[in-house]
Structure formats: C-alpha cells, structure tokens
PAZAPA-4460 file (N, C-alpha, C; in steps of 0.05 Angstrom, whole numbers, plus 32768, in hexadecimal, padded with zeros to 4 digits):
% residues 242
    n_x    n_y    n_z   ca_x   ca_y   ca_z    c_x    c_y    c_z   seq   type   mol
   8011   7FE8   8000   8000   8000   8000   8012   8019   8000     1      M     A
   800C   802B   7FEF   801D   8043   7FEC   8018   8056   8003     2      V     A
   802D   8060   800F   802B   8073   8025   8033   808E   801A     3      K     A
   802A   80A3   8027   8032   80BE   801F   803A   80CE   8037     4      S     A
   804F   80DF   8033   8059   80EF   8049   8067   8107   803E     5      I     A
   8065   811D   804B   8075   8135   8045   807C   8142   805F     6      K     A
   8096   8144   8065   809F   814E   807E   80A9   816B   807B     7      L     A
   80A1   817C   808E   80AC   8197   8090   80BD   8198   80A9     8      K     A
   80D6   819F   80A5   80E9   819F   80BB   80EB   81BA   80C8     9      I     A
   80EE   81BA   80E3   80F0   81D3   80F1   80D5   81DF   80F8    10      G     A
   80C0   81D0   80F6   80A6   81D9   80FC   8099   81C7   8110    11      S     A
   8087   81D1   8120   807A   81C1   8134   8065   81AF   8128    12      S     A
   805D   81B3   810F   804A   81A3   8102   8056   8196   80EA    13      K     A
   804D   817E   80E3   8055   8170   80CB   803D   816A   80BA    14      K     A
   803F   8171   80A1   8028   816D   808F   802E   8156   807C    15      T     A
   8019   814A   8071   801D   8134   805E   8011   813C   8044    16      S     A
   801D   8132   802F   8012   8135   8014   8017   811C   8004    17      S     A
   800E   811C   7FEC   800F   8103   7FDC   8029   8100   7FCD    18      K     A
   803F   8100   7FDC   8059   80F9   7FD0   805D   80DC   7FD5    19      T     A
   8063   80CD   7FC0   8064   80B0   7FC1   807C   80A6   7FD1    20      S     A
   8077   8092   7FE2   808C   8084   7FF0   8090   8069   7FE2    21      L     A
   80A8   8063   7FD9   80AD   804A   7FCC   80B9   8037   7FE0    22      K     A
   80B3   801D   7FDC   80BE   8009   7FEE   80DC   8007   7FEB    23      S     A
   80EB   8005   8002   8107   8001   8001   810D   7FE4   7FFA    24      I     A
   8120   7FDF   7FE9   8124   7FC4   7FDF   8142   7FBD   7FDE    25      S     A
   8147   7FA4   7FDC   8163   7F9B   7FDA   816C   7F9C   7FBE    26      S     A
   8186   7FA5   7FBA   8190   7FA8   7F9F   81A1   7F8F   7F99    27      L     A
   819B   7F80   7F83   81AA   7F68   7F7D   81C5   7F6D   7F72    28      K     A
   81C7   7F80   7F60   81E1   7F87   7F54   81DD   7FA0   7F44    29      S     A
   81F2   7FAD   7F3C   81EF   7FC6   7F2D   81E3   7FBF   7F11    30      I     A
   81E9   7FA7   7F07   81DF   7FA0   7EEC   81C2   7F98   7EED    31      S     A
   81B7   7F94   7F05   819B   7F8C   7F06   818D   7F9A   7F1D    32      S     A
   8191   7FB5   7F1E   8186   7FC4   7F34   8167   7FC6   7F32    33      L     A
   815C   7FC1   7F1A   813F   7FC3   7F18   8131   7FAC   7F24    34      K     A
   813E   7F95   7F26   8131   7F7D   7F32   8136   7F7D   7F50    35      S     A
   8122   7F85   7F5F   8126   7F8A   7F7C   8112   7F7B   7F8C    36      I     A
   811A   7F6F   7FA3   8108   7F61   7FB5   810A   7F6D   7FD0    37      S     A
   80F3   7F6D   7FDF   80F2   7F7B   7FF9   8101   7F6B   800E    38      S     A
   810E   7F7A   8020   811B   7F6E   8037   8113   7F7D   8050    39      L     A
   810E   7F70   8065   8108   7F7D   807E   8120   7F7B   8091    40      K     A
   8126   7F91   809F   813B   7F91   80B2   812F   7F8F   80CE    41      V     A
   8137   7F7B   80DD   812B   7F77   80F7   813F   7F7E   810D    42      K     A
   8135   7F89   8122   8145   7F90   813A   8138   7F85   8153    43      T     A
   8148   7F80   8167   813D   7F78   8180   813E   7F8F   8193    44      S     A
   8132   7F8D   81AA   8132   7FA3   81BE   814E   7FA8   81C7    45      K     A
   8160   7F94   81C6   817B   7F98   81D0   818D   7FA5   81BB    46      Q     A
   8184   7FA5   81A1   8195   7FB0   818C   8192   7FCE   818A    47      Q     A
   81A8   7FDB   8184   81A7   7FF7   817D   81A2   7FF8   815F    48      N     A
   818B   8003   8156   8184   8003   813A   8198   8012   8128    49      P     A
   81A9   8022   8135   81BD   8031   8125   81D6   8020   8120    50      N     A
   81D9   8009   812D   81F1   7FF9   812B   81EB   7FDC   8126    51      T     A
   81D8   7FD6   8114   81D1   7FBB   810D   81E9   7FAC   8102    52      W     A
   81ED   7F94   810B   8203   7F84   8101   81F9   7F6F   80ED    53      T     A
   81E0   7F68   80EE   81D4   7F55   80DB   81C8   7F64   80C4    54      N     A
   81D8   7F6B   80B0   81CE   7F7A   8099   81BE   7F68   8087    55      F     A
   81AC   7F73   8076   819F   7F64   8061   81B5   7F59   804E    56      P     A
   81AE   7F43   803F   81C2   7F39   802C   81CB   7F4E   8018    57      P     A
   81B9   7F60   8011   81C0   7F75   7FFE   81B8   7F90   800B    58      K     A
   81C7   7FA5   8003   81C1   7FBF   800E   81A9   7FCD   8001    59      G     A
   81A5   7FE5   8009   818F   7FF6   7FFF   8199   8011   7FF6    60      K     A
   818A   801E   7FE5   8193   8036   7FD9   8183   804E   7FE2    61      L     A
   8190   8062   7FEE   8184   807B   7FF6   8192   8092   7FE7    62      F     A
   8183   80A6   7FE0   818E   80BE   7FD2   8185   80D7   7FDF    63      V     A
   8198   80E9   7FE6   8191   8104   7FEF   8196   8117   7FD7    64      F     A
   8182   8128   7FD1   8185   813A   7FBB   8178   8155   7FC3    65      T     A
   817B   8168   7FB1   8170   8183   7FB6   8183   8198   7FAB    66      G     A
   817B   81B1   7FAB   818C   81C6   7FA1   81A6   81C9   7FB1    67      P     A
   81B9   81D5   7FA4   81D3   81DA   7FB2   81CF   81ED   7FCA    68      S     A
   81DA   81E6   7FE1   81D9   81F7   7FF8   81C2   81F0   800C    69      G     A
   81B3   81DB   8007   819D   81D4   8018   81A4   81C3   8030    70      T     A
   81BD   81BA   8031   81C7   81AB   8048   81C7   818D   8045    71      G     A
   81C3   8184   802D   81C1   8167   8029   81DB   8158   802F    72      K     A
   81F2   8164   8029   820B   8158   8030   8210   8157   804E    73      T     A
   8209   816C   805B   820D   816D   8079   81FB   8158   8086    74      T     A
   81E2   8156   807D   81D0   8141   8088   81DB   8125   8082    75      I     A
   81E5   8121   806A   81F1   8107   8064   8208   8100   8076    76      A     A
   8219   8113   807C   822F   810E   808E   8226   8105   80AA    77      Q     A
   8211   8112   80B3   8205   810B   80CD   81FA   80EF   80CD    78      A     A
   81EC   80E8   80B7   81E0   80CE   80B5   81F5   80B8   80B4    79      I     A
   820B   80BD   80A5   8220   80A9   80A3   822E   80A6   80BE    80      L     A
   8230   80BA   80CD   823C   80B8   80E8   8229   80A9   80FB    81      H     A
   820F   80AC   80F7   81FC   809F   8109   81F8   8081   8103    82      E     A
   81F6   807A   80E9   81EF   805F   80E1   8208   8051   80D5    83      F     A
   8210   803B   80E1   8227   802D   80D6   8220   8019   80C1    84      D     A
   8206   8017   80BA   81FE   8005   80A4   81FC   8015   808A    85      F     A
   8203   802F   808B   8203   8040   8073   821F   8047   806A    86      F     A
   8222   804A   8050   823B   8055   8046   8235   8068   802F    87      K     A
   8241   807F   8030   823D   8092   801A   8251   808C   8004    88      R     A
   8247   808C   7FEC   8258   8088   7FD5   8265   80A3   7FCD    89      I     A
   827F   80A4   7FCA   828C   80BD   7FC3   8288   80C2   7FA5    90      V     A
   827D   80DA   7F9F   8276   80E1   7F84   828F   80EA   7F74    91      T     A
   8290   80E4   7F5B   82A5   80EE   7F49   829C   810A   7F3E    92      C     A
   82B0   811B   7F3B   82AA   8135   7F30   82C2   8140   7F21    93      T     A
   82BC   8152   7F0E   82D1   815F   7EFF   82D6   817C   7F09    94      T     A
   82C6   8184   7F1D   82CA   819F   7F28   82E4   81A1   7F38    95      R     A
   82EF   81B9   7F3B   8308   81BC   7F4B   8303   81B6   7F68    96      P     A
   8318   81AC   7F76   8316   81A7   7F92   8316   81C2   7FA2    97      M     A
   8303   81C4   7FB5   8302   81DC   7FC6   8314   81D9   7FDE    98      R     A
   831A   81EF   7FEB   832A   81EF   8003   831E   81DD   8018    99      D     A
   832E   81CC   8024   8324   81BA   8039   831A   819F   802F   100      G     A
   8315   819D   8015   830B   8183   800A   8322   8170   8006   101      E     A
   831C   8156   8007   8330   8141   8004   8327   812D   7FEE   102      K     A
   833A   8125   7FDE   8335   8111   7FCA   832D   80F6   7FD7   103      E     A
   8317   80EB   7FCC   830D   80D1   7FD7   82FC   80D4   7FEF   104      G     A
   82FA   80EC   7FFB   82E9   80F1   8012   82D1   8102   800A   105      V     A
   82D6   8119   7FFF   82C0   812A   7FF6   82B7   8122   7FDA   106      D     A
   82CA   811E   7FC8   82C5   8116   7FAD   82DD   8106   7FA2   107      Y     A
   82D8   80F8   7F8C   82EF   80EF   7F7B   82F2   8105   7F66   108      H     A
   8308   8114   7F68   830C   812A   7F55   831A   8120   7F3C   109      F     A
   830B   8121   7F25   8315   8116   7F0C   8318   812B   7EF7   110      L     A
   832A   8125   7EE4   832B   8136   7ECC   8312   8131   7EBB   111      S     A
   830B   8143   7EAA   82F4   813F   7E98   82F8   8127   7E87   112      K     A
   8311   8123   7E7E   8318   810C   7E6C   8313   80F1   7E7B   113      E     A
   831B   80F0   7E94   8317   80D7   7EA4   82FA   80D2   7EA8   114      K     A
   82EB   80E7   7EAF   82CE   80E4   7EB4   82C0   80DA   7E9A   115      F     A
   82C6   80E6   7E84   82BA   80DD   7E6A   82C1   80C1   7E63   116      L     A
   82D9   80B8   7E6B   82E2   809D   7E67   82D1   808A   7E77   117      D     A
   82CC   8091   7E91   82BA   8081   7EA1   829E   807F   7E94   118      Y     A
   8295   8096   7E8B   827A   8097   7E7F   8278   8086   7E66   119      L     A
   828D   8087   7E55   828E   8077   7E3D   828E   8059   7E42   120      A     A
   8299   8051   7E59   829B   8035   7E60   8284   802C   7E73   121      H     A
   826F   803D   7E75   8257   8036   7E85   825F   8030   7EA2   122      N     A
   8272   803E   7EAD   827B   8039   7EC8   826D   8049   7EDD   123      A     A
   825A   805B   7ED5   824C   806D   7EE7   822F   8064   7EEB   124      L     A
   8226   8065   7F04   820B   805F   7F0B   81F8   8075   7F02   125      L     A
   8201   808D   7F05   81F2   80A5   7EFC   8206   80BB   7EF7   126      E     A
   81FE   80CF   7EE8   8210   80E6   7EE3   8200   80FE   7EDC   127      H     A
   820B   8115   7EE0   81FE   812F   7ED9   8213   8144   7ED5   128      A     A
   820B   8159   7EC6   821C   8170   7EC3   8210   8187   7ED2   129      V     A
   821F   8192   7EE5   8215   81A7   7EF7   8228   81BF   7EF6   130      V     A
   821E   81D6   7EEE   822F   81EE   7EEC   8248   81E9   7EDC   131      Y     A
   8246   81D9   7EC7   825C   81D4   7EB5   826F   81BE   7EBE   132      G     A
   826A   81B1   7ED6   827B   819C   7EE0   826B   8181   7EE0   133      N     A
   827A   816C   7EDC   826E   8151   7EDB   826E   8144   7EF7   134      Y     A
   8258   8136   7EFD   8256   8127   7F16   824B   810C   7F10   135      Y     A
   8254   80F8   7F1F   8249   80DD   7F1B   8253   80CA   7F31   136      G     A
   8244   80B3   7F33   824B   809F   7F48   8254   8085   7F3A   137      S     A
   8269   807A   7F44   8275   8062   7F37   8264   8049   7F3E   138      L     A
   825C   803A   7F2A   824D   8021   7F2E   825C   800E   7F40   139      K     A
   8276   800B   7F3B   8286   7FF8   7F4A   8285   7FFD   7F68   140      E     A
   8286   8016   7F70   8286   801D   7F8D   826A   8017   7F99   141      E     A
   8255   801E   7F8A   823A   8018   7F94   8236   7FFA   7F97   142      V     A
   823E   7FEB   7F83   823B   7FCE   7F83   8249   7FC1   7F9B   143      E     A
   8261   7FCB   7FA0   8272   7FC0   7FB6   8264   7FC4   7FD1   144      E     A
   8259   7FDC   7FD5   824B   7FE1   7FEF   8232   7FD0   7FF1   145      V     A
   8222   7FCF   7FDC   8209   7FC0   7FDD   820E   7FA3   7FE2   146      I     A
   8221   7F97   7FD4   8227   7F7B   7FD8   8233   7F74   7FF3   147      N     A
   823D   7F88   8001   8247   7F84   801C   8231   7F82   8031   148      S     A
   8218   7F89   8028   8202   7F89   803A   81FB   7FA4   8046   149      G     A
   820C   7FB8   8041   8206   7FD3   804B   81F5   7FE2   8037   150      K     A
   81EB   7FF9   8040   81DA   8009   802F   81EA   8020   8023   151      S     A
   81E1   802A   800D   81EE   8040   7FFE   81E0   805A   8002   152      V     A
   81EF   806F   8008   81E4   8089   800A   81F2   809B   7FF5   153      L     A
   81E2   80A5   7FE2   81EC   80B7   7FCD   81E2   80D3   7FD2   154      L     A
   81F4   80E6   7FCF   81EC   8103   7FD1   81EF   810D   7FB4   155      V     A
   81D9   8114   7FA8   81D9   811A   7F8B   81CB   8135   7F86   156      L     A
   81D3   8142   7F70   81C3   8158   7F66   81A9   814D   7F5B   157      D     A
   8197   815F   7F54   817C   8156   7F4C   817D   8147   7F32   158      V     A
   818F   814E   7F1F   8192   813F   7F06   8199   8122   7F0C   159      Q     A
   81AD   811E   7F1D   81B5   8103   7F23   819F   80F3   7F31   160      G     A
   8191   8100   7F43   817B   80F3   7F51   8165   80EA   7F3E   161      A     A
   815F   80FB   7F2A   814B   80F4   7F16   8154   80DC   7F05   162      L     A
   816E   80D9   7F00   8178   80C2   7EF2   8173   80A9   7F03   163      T     A
   8179   80AA   7F1D   8174   8093   7F2F   8156   808D   7F2F   164      I     A
   8145   80A3   7F30   8128   809F   7F30   811E   8090   7F18   165      Q     A
   8129   8097   7F01   8120   808A   7EE8   8129   806D   7EE6   166      R     A
   8142   8068   7EEF   814E   804D   7EEB   8148   803A   7F01   167      N     A
   8145   8044   7F1A   8143   8032   7F31   812B   803A   7F42   168      F     A
   8113   8030   7F3B   80FA   8039   7F45   80F7   8036   7F63   169      L     A
   8107   8024   7F6F   8104   801F   7F8C   8118   802F   7F9D   170      D     A
   8128   8040   7F91   813A   8051   7FA0   8129   8064   7FB1   171      A     A
   8133   8069   7FC9   8125   807C   7FDC   8134   8097   7FDA   172      E     A
   8126   80AB   7FCF   8132   80C5   7FC9   8126   80DA   7FDB   173      I     A
   8137   80E9   7FE9   812F   80FE   7FFC   8138   8119   7FF0   174      I     A
   8124   812A   7FE9   8129   8144   7FDE   812B   8158   7FF5   175      F     A
   8142   8165   7FF8   8146   8177   800F   8147   8194   8004   176      I     A
   8138   81A6   8011   8138   81C2   8009   8137   81D4   8021   177      K     A
   813B   81EE   801C   8139   8202   8031   811D   820E   8032   178      T     A
   8116   821C   8047   80FA   8227   8048   80F4   823B   8031   179      P     A
   8109   8249   8026   8104   825C   8011   811E   8260   8001   180      S     A
   811B   826C   7FEA   8133   8271   7FD9   8144   8287   7FE6   181      L     A
   8138   829A   7FF4   8148   82AF   8001   8159   82A3   8017   182      S     A
   814F   8290   8026   815F   8282   803A   8176   8272   802D   183      I     A
   816F   8265   8017   8183   8256   8008   819A   8268   7FFF   184      L     A
   8193   8280   7FF5   81A8   8292   7FEC   81BA   829B   8003   185      K     A
   81AE   82A1   801A   81BE   82A8   8031   81D1   8292   8039   186      K     A
   81C8   8279   8038   81D9   8263   803F   81F0   8260   802C   187      R     A
   81EB   8264   8012   8200   8262   7FFE   8215   8278   8002   188      L     A
   820B   8290   8009   821E   82A6   800F   822F   82A0   8027   189      I     A
   8222   8296   803C   8231   8290   8055   8245   8279   8051   190      L     A
   823E   8267   803F   8250   8251   8039   826B   825B   802F   191      R     A
   826B   8271   8020   8283   827E   8018   8294   8270   8004   192      G     A
   8288   825E   7FF4   8298   824F   7FE0   8294   8259   7FC4   193      T     A
   8280   826A   7FC0   827A   8273   7FA4   8278   8291   7FA3   194      D     A
   827E   829C   7F8B   827A   82B8   7F86   825C   82BD   7F81   195      K     A
   8255   82D7   7F82   8238   82DE   7F80   822C   82D5   7F66   196      M     A
   823B   82D7   7F50   8230   82CF   7F37   822A   82B1   7F36   197      D     A
   823B   82A1   7F44   8236   8284   7F46   821E   827F   7F58   198      V     A
   821C   828E   7F6D   8205   828B   7F80   81EB   8291   7F71   199      I     A
   81EB   82A6   7F61   81D3   82AD   7F52   81CB   8297   7F3F   200      D     A
   81E0   828A   7F33   81DA   8274   7F21   81CE   825C   7F30   201      T     A
   81D9   8257   7F49   81CE   8242   7F59   81B1   8247   7F61   202      R     A
   81AB   825F   7F67   818F   8266   7F6F   817D   8262   7F57   203      I     A
   8185   826A   7F3F   8175   8265   7F27   8171   8248   7F23   204      K     A
   8186   8238   7F26   8184   821B   7F23   8171   820F   7F38   205      E     A
   8173   8219   7F51   8163   820F   7F67   8145   8214   7F61   206      A     A
   813F   822B   7F55   8123   8231   7F4E   8118   821C   7F3B   207      T     A
   8128   8213   7F28   811F   81FF   7F16   811D   81E4   7F24   208      A     A
   8130   81DE   7F35   8131   81C4   7F43   8119   81C1   7F56   209      E     A
   8111   81D6   7F62   80FA   81D5   7F75   80E0   81CD   7F67   210      L     A
   80DE   81D2   7F4E   80C6   81CA   7F3F   80C4   81AC   7F3B   211      K     A
   80DA   819E   7F41   80DB   8181   7F3D   80D9   8172   7F57   212      L     A
   80D5   817F   7F6D   80D6   8172   7F87   80C1   815D   7F8A   213      E     A
   80AA   8160   7F7E   8094   814D   7F81   809A   8132   7F74   214      S     A
   80AF   8130   7F64   80B6   8117   7F57   80C3   8104   7F6B   215      K     A
   80CB   810D   7F82   80DB   80FD   7F95   80CA   80F2   7FAC   216      F     A
   80D5   80DE   7FB9   80C6   80CF   7FCE   80C0   80E0   7FE6   217      S     A
   80D4   80F0   7FEF   80D1   8101   8007   80DA   811D   8001   218      H     A
   80CD   8130   800E   80D5   814C   800C   80D9   8156   8029   219      I     A
   80F2   815F   802E   80F8   8169   8049   8101   8186   8048   220      L     A
   80F6   8197   8058   80FE   81B3   805A   8112   81B6   8071   221      I     A
   812B   81BC   806A   8140   81BE   807D   8140   81DA   8089   222      N     A
   812F   81DE   809D   812D   81F7   80AC   813F   81F7   80C4   223      D     A
   8142   81DF   80D0   8154   81DC   80E7   8163   81C2   80E3   224      D     A
   817E   81C3   80E4   818F   81AD   80DC   818A   8194   80ED   225      L     A
   8189   8197   8108   8185   8180   8119   816A   8173   8115   226      Q     A
   8155   8183   8111   813B   8178   810B   813B   8169   80F0   227      S     A
   814A   8175   80DD   814C   8168   80C3   8159   814D   80C5   228      A     A
   816F   814B   80D4   817D   8132   80D8   816B   811E   80E6   229      I     A
   815C   8126   80FA   814A   8115   8108   8134   8109   80F6   230      S     A
   8129   811A   80E5   8113   8110   80D4   811E   80FE   80BE   231      D     A
   8136   8104   80B4   8142   80F2   80A0   8147   80D7   80AC   232      V     A
   8151   80D6   80C5   8155   80BD   80D3   813B   80AC   80D5   233      K     A
   8125   80BA   80DA   810C   80AC   80DD   8104   80A0   80C2   234      K     A
   8108   80AF   80AC   8101   80A4   8092   8111   808C   808B   235      I     A
   812B   808D   8091   813D   8077   808C   8136   805E   809B   236      I     A
   8131   8061   80B5   812B   804A   80C6   8110   803E   80BE   237      L     A
   80FD   804F   80B8   80E3   8044   80AF   80E6   8035   8095   238      E     A
   80F6   803F   8083   80FA   8031   806A   8108   8017   806D   239      G     A
   811B   8015   807E   812A   7FFC   8083   8118   7FE7   8090   240      L     A
   8104   7FEF   809F   80F3   7FDC   80AD   80DC   7FD2   809B   241      R     A
   80D7   7FDF   8084   80C1   7FD6   8073   80C7   7FBC   8065   242      E     A
***
C-alpha cells in the first residue's frame, strides 16, 4: 500500500501530501538494479538500531538531493557518523579542489579526459554536468558496498537524482531544500566559496530545481539542522524496517 508523507523541518507541525514513498529494496548487482526484492531488517530490544551487525545480504540505496547550499552534504555526514551500516560513495568530479577538501574524501578529482573515459566505458552509475563541471558515481564502488551488505548513500545534484529515479524505481530519494530562496542565497554567501555571479547562477538553477521536487519520494525543508538530521534518521529507519 502506497504511503505518503511530506515533512517540514524546524516547525512544530508536520504536514502530509501525496508524495510517493517507494519500498526500500535489496540491490542484486549494478547490472541488475531493476530486479529488486524486499528485505526486512529486524532488531531486538537489546540492539542499538544504529549499529546493526546482521546486515541484509544486499544493501539498499538512498539518495540525498536538492539545490546547492541546502545542507544535504552536512546532513549526509551526520547520518554516516550515526549509522555504521551506511557508507557514502565518493563522487567523481572535474571541478577544481576547494581549500580544505581532500582527494578520495570529498570527491575523486578527475581530469575531464579521465571522466569522459569512464563515461565511454559505462563505468558510471549516473552522471551530470553542473555549472560546466562533470559529476558522477562509479558503478564499481557502489557494487562493492552493496555486495558487502551495507547500504549506499549518494549525495547528488538534481540531475543525477533524476537519473537514479528513472533507472532504479526503488531508490529512496530525499529532496532537501531551504525555507526560501532568500535564505538559500544568504547561506551561499556565508559559505564563502563562490563569487556573487556564481551565487546568482546557483539561485537561478535552484529556482528551476525546486519545480521538480514533487518527483521525489520525500521533501524536507532544512530550517533547523538538528531537526533535519533527526527527521532524515526517522525516514531511513522506517524504510529499513519495511
């Protein structure tokens, strides 16, 4: 039976709307991601649900998406710290490394030639071009995590998430946004990583991306970070128990 939910974060009330919840499923392999069977994760009263040791035979796929600056990466880092049955796949990108970033931790920083070589050899699970830079996730890394019994957490731009949505109907996708575009712009300015012309481009892109939010399983308004993390945890645990 299809359930529907829409969460607003940082508010004393939570409203529901008809955004579809898809069943979380086990992924057999990257080459057959579309053939999926349901698995239930069981815990006892003595178990800490955040540190399950008896993983399902195959992992599950979660995706965080949304406009740039909405906090999806920060929330993902908190989730990975909380749940040891999750692993974030490091995305490949052709954009330059920013101050404080590390190769293999924040991204796999590739030349455009290397990225296009991966693409030509069908080595990417998904890919997108964002602000002139290429982004994508390696199939091999995703397959390795799934086959180990752990779950995969991808942090993707909206283009990448739509690719997952089209190809893997049972992926659980969480669209994260700010309460308003003006708040998003303030956050991008405070982040201090982009010039104003780039920020204006990101806001224009965010305006278009927000029109696509209803295509995803969950919509979360990140008004308060700790509340956002708490509600994402609830979505994940509910999905794993289905």
